[in-house]
N, C-alpha and C positions, 0 to 999 in steps of 0.2 A: 305802431310798428313799421318804417317803409317794409317794402318788397325789397328792396336791398337789404335791409335792415335781417329779414327775417330770413333771408337768402345764410347770408353770413352767420346768422344762428342756427340754420340746419347744418353748415358747413363744419362748423366746430365741436356742434355734438355729435356729429357723426366721427370725427375725428378724434374725439376721448372716448368714446364708444369702440370703437376699432382696435385703442391703443391699449384697452381695459381687456379685448377679444384676444392681443395677441401677447397680453402676458401673461393671462389665464394658464398655458402650459409652463412657463417657467415656474409660477406659483404650484400649481400641481407636483410639479417636480423637490418641491421644499414642502410641501406640505407634511412630511416627516418628521421633518426638520422643526416646522412650527409648532407641532404637538407638544416635541420633545423641550422647547427652550417655552412653551406655554408663552410665549409672546411672538412677535415678527421677528424675524431676523432682517439686521441692520441695511441687507443687499433688496429684502423685500420693502421695506421702510423708503429707500432712496429709488428704486424702479416708482414707486407710486408719487415721488415727488416730483421726480424728472417729467413723468410723465403727464404731469398735469393733475391728475384722479385727485389729487387733496385740493383744487381749488375750485370746484365744479359751484359751487352758490357763491362762493367768495366774491361778494360785490366790486362791480368794473373800476371802482375808484381806488381802491386796493390792489388791484392789479389781478382778479380773478374772471373768470368768467362768466358770472352773475347768469347760469342756465340753471334750467326748472328740475322739479320731482321728474317729471318725468322723462330725462337724459339720466339724474342719478341713480334711476331706479334700474336703465337699460346696463349702466356699467355694474350697480352692483350683482345682477345678474351674469354675465360673462365673469368678473372676476370669482364668483363663487364656485361656476365650474370648475378654477382650479383649486380653489380653499376658501372654505366658507368664513372659516376666521379669518382671512386678509380681507376678504367682503366685508367685514360684521366691523372688523377697525376703520376700514374705509367707511363705512357708514356713521359711524358714532364721530371722527376725525372731521367730516364732511357736515357739521352745525353750523355754518356759515348762517343758514337759514334762522338759526336761532338768536345766535351773536348778535345776527346784522339787527336785531330787536331791542339790545343795548342803546341806553344815551350816547349820541358822536362822541362823547369826550371818551366812553368807555372802548369806543371801535377805533381813535385815534391812538390810544394807548396801546391797542393792540397790535395795529397791522399799520400805524403810520411810517413815514419815514420808509417804504418800503420793505416792514416785517413781513415776516411769510409764518408769523404763528402757527401752532397747532394746536385745537381748542378740545378738549373730549368732555362729557358732562354725564352728572348724573339725576334723575329725576327725584329721587326719592328725597324727602324732605324730614327736617329736624328743626327743634325750637331755634329760632333767631334772636341775641338782642338790639335791641335800637337804642342806641347811643349817639351822642351828639356827631352830627357828622358823615353818620352811618350807620352801620351794625359790626356786632362781633359772632363769628361763626366759634361752635364747639361742637365738636360729634363726632359719629365716623359716618360713614357712606359706602355703603357696599357695590360691587361692580363696576367699580369704574372703568368700563372695556377703552383698552387705548391709552391708558394712561402713561404705560413705560415711552410712549413716542409723543406725547402732549407736552406744550409749553405753558398753556393755559388750561385753567379748567373752570364750569361753571357749576355749581350746588345748588340743589333745592334747602330749601329754610319756610319757615313757617313764620312769620313777624306778627303777635298780636294786637288788636286793632282795637276800636273804639266798642264800647258796648257788645264786650266778647266776641266780637269777629277778628279773623283771622285771613292775616292776606299771604299766600303762598308765592314765592318770591326764589327766582334765581341770581346766585349772586358768585361774581367772575373773580377770580384771582388767580397769581402765578401762581404755577406745579408746586415753587421752589417754597411755599410757605404751609403746606402741607406736608405730610409723611403717607408713605405710605407701607401698607402690610401685605406681605407676601402671601396671600391666602386661596391662590390662585390652583386649587389641586378638585378637579372636576372630570367629569365624564363625557362634555362635550364641548364644541368651540372652546378646546384646549390654548389653542394660540393665540386668543383674544387678551389672556392677559387681564380680565377683570375684577382686580383687585380692590380690596380696601382700600379705600383715601381714609385720614385723621386729620382734623381742624382743632389747635387748641388755643381761644381765645384769639382767632385771628380777626384784624379788623379790614373790615372793607368800604370805602366809603364808597358814600350815597349814587355815584355817578355809575359804580357796578353792578347795578340791581337793576332789576325788571320785574314787575310783579307778570306773574301766569296768568293774570284775568287779562290784560292787554295783551300779550302774544296768543291767548287763545281766541281772542275776534282781531287779530291783526290789525292793532290797534296800540301798538306798541311805541315807544318814541323815538326807536329806530327806523319806524317805519317811513315817514317822510321823507328822511334823509337820505334816500337813495332813490333814484329816478326809475324804479320797477313795481310794477305789482305783488315780482315774487314774493317782496318781504312784508306784503300786505295778507296776503293766506293767512287766515286761522290754522294756530296749531292744531287745535282739533280738529279740522277737518282734514290733515295728510298726516299727523303724528303715528299711527295705527298702520294706514294703507303703504306710507314710504318704506317700511322695516319690513315688509314680508320681501323682498327682491331677494335677500341673500337665501333664505328659504329657497325659493325658486330656483334657483340658480345652483343650489347645493343637489336638489332634487333632479334637473338636468344634468347635474354629472353625476350623479348615481347609476342613472338610465343609460348614460354612454359606457361607463364604467362594467356596469352590469352586461350592456349588448358584448360588448369585448371579450367578459369574462366566459358568457355562455357561448361565444362561436367557437371556443377552446375545448368545452365540454364534451362527454361521451356519458351513456347511463351507463348501468354494469350491464346491459347487453350489445354495448359499444355503438349503440345506433345515436350518431348526434343529438346532440341537446335542444338545439334548435326548431328540431323534427318535433317534437315534443309537443303539445297541443295546450299541455296547462300550462308550457313555458311560455306559448305564443301568447296565450290571453292574460295573462299576467303582466306578461310585457304590454298589451293593448293598453291594459285598464291602467296600468300606471302612468303609461303618457299621454292618455286622457288628461286623467286628474292633472297632472304637470300644464297642460296645456290650457285647460280650461283656467287655471289658479293665473294663469302668465296671464290671461286674456281678461280676465276682470280686472286684476291689479291696474294692469295698462289704462287698460276703458277708461278706470276710478280716476288715476291720474288726471289721463290726458283731460277728462270732465273739471275738474281740479283748476287745470291750469288755464282753461278756458274760462273760465268762472274768472276766474281772478283777472285774465285779461279782460273781461269783459265790465268788472266794477259791480260783477256783482255779489252780492251776500249771498253766504252759503248758509243755510235755515239749519236749526237743529236736528231734524229729520234727515235730512240730506249726511249731515256728516256722521248719525246714527250708521246710516247705512254704508258707508266707507269704512265707518267701524266694524259693523258686521262682515261686510266683505272680505275683509284683512285678515281677521280671525278665521273665516271661512276657508280662505284659499289656503294658509297657515295649515290646517288640518288637511285639504288635500294633499299640501304635498308630505306630510304625516304620512298619510294613507300611502301615498304611490312608494315612499320609501320603504315602508314595514313590508307593505306586497314585495318588493325585490329583495328584500332582506330574506324575507322569510323562503324565499324563490333561489337562493344562494348555494342552502347546503349546508354542510358544516365546516367547511372551509371557509366562510362568511365571519366566524371568531377569531380568525385570529385579528389581530390588532391591524398588520398593517395591511388588511384588505381595504381597499376605498370604500367599498359597497359601506361596508362596518364602519369607515370615520365618518361618512356623509348620515348615516343612520342616527348616531352619538352626535351630531353637529345639527341634524334637523331637529331631535326630539330636546336639545338645549333650546333653540331656537322658539321652538314652542313654547319652551316653559316661560321663554320671559312675558311680563305683565302684559305688555302691549298685546300678545298673540293670545290672551286667554280666554277661551272659549264660553265660559259662562258669561264673563266679563262683557265681552262684545255684542252676546246673543242677547244678553237680558237687558244692557241699555237702548237696543233699537226694539224690543218688545215693550220698553217704558214709553218710549218715544212716542210709536202707532198709539198706545192707549192714552198718552197726553198724561201721564205718571212723572214726566220730567224726570232728569237724570239723578241716580243715585254716587254721583262723582262728581260735587259742585265745584272743585279745583279747575275738574280738568274739562270741564264740557256746561 
């Protein structure tokens, strides 16, 4: 990348992050509405589209910005300070880093002729039948975040291979070919609309499928189709780390709301609550946890982007470290918000209290498989001791 290209890259990235920052207050105003709808309001989706925040990683040849995970994470952090559900859906709909790994014929079908189709996806896999010319999908997939707003989606499937081997693959198909079950009645991230989707004997042509083994290593069919190292980053190196942005943003928003709320409160003796040493100490502890989480995640993603730019492979232990850091930073955000929740008194029990919303959202995010503590820590420990991965599909 030349100096001029780098400057243009940084200018565009800064512009998009600033747009996300400016949009956050409007998202904050709509947070209650978003929860009530259990989906993003139409005006929020339009704001995201109009601001270009859903084209961050879309390949340049198809009208996207082709920017890295560092920019995406900065955007998710900003959006989540207004509404964690909106940030989460934005993360899912910015799936071009995966979709660009599909064969070029699938990408042309999806984005050719100026189409601006949005894609969501579900990683969980069901058995898939191999047939002439492609595959047949039948089954159900939970947690299809953003499905209300997507035009297409990719679904995980297991294809039987030779000698008992199984190939985990993703399958790309139009939303019109599946049905949606409205089962999203949940504690947190209510506005993500992460509903169940069902496929009933749907045919998917061969060019609309890609092996997880290739995505995992950054060697997918689409990796050479685009002139950017972005699409050759191993999925295993970035998947967990890039999913922490909404949690960091939600925690930062909770801290802001807690400070605003505390400034107006008094103790029973009428002394301002901000003069209470316990209040000051717990605020500082939560602030430190959030700052540490953000610094670690930004540093890890910057490292991944730098290694990709150098064309250097990312070894299994490095990938495990990124996974370890991701779950650790997610836990830091949970701990920070838990502390703020506990310090907010009885009023935090009201649904409209913003710290309660953040508390529910942060726990929902931490429950996602990418943020599970035991999985990330065990994986790192296994790699240090040379035992190999316990998840052969993903590592």
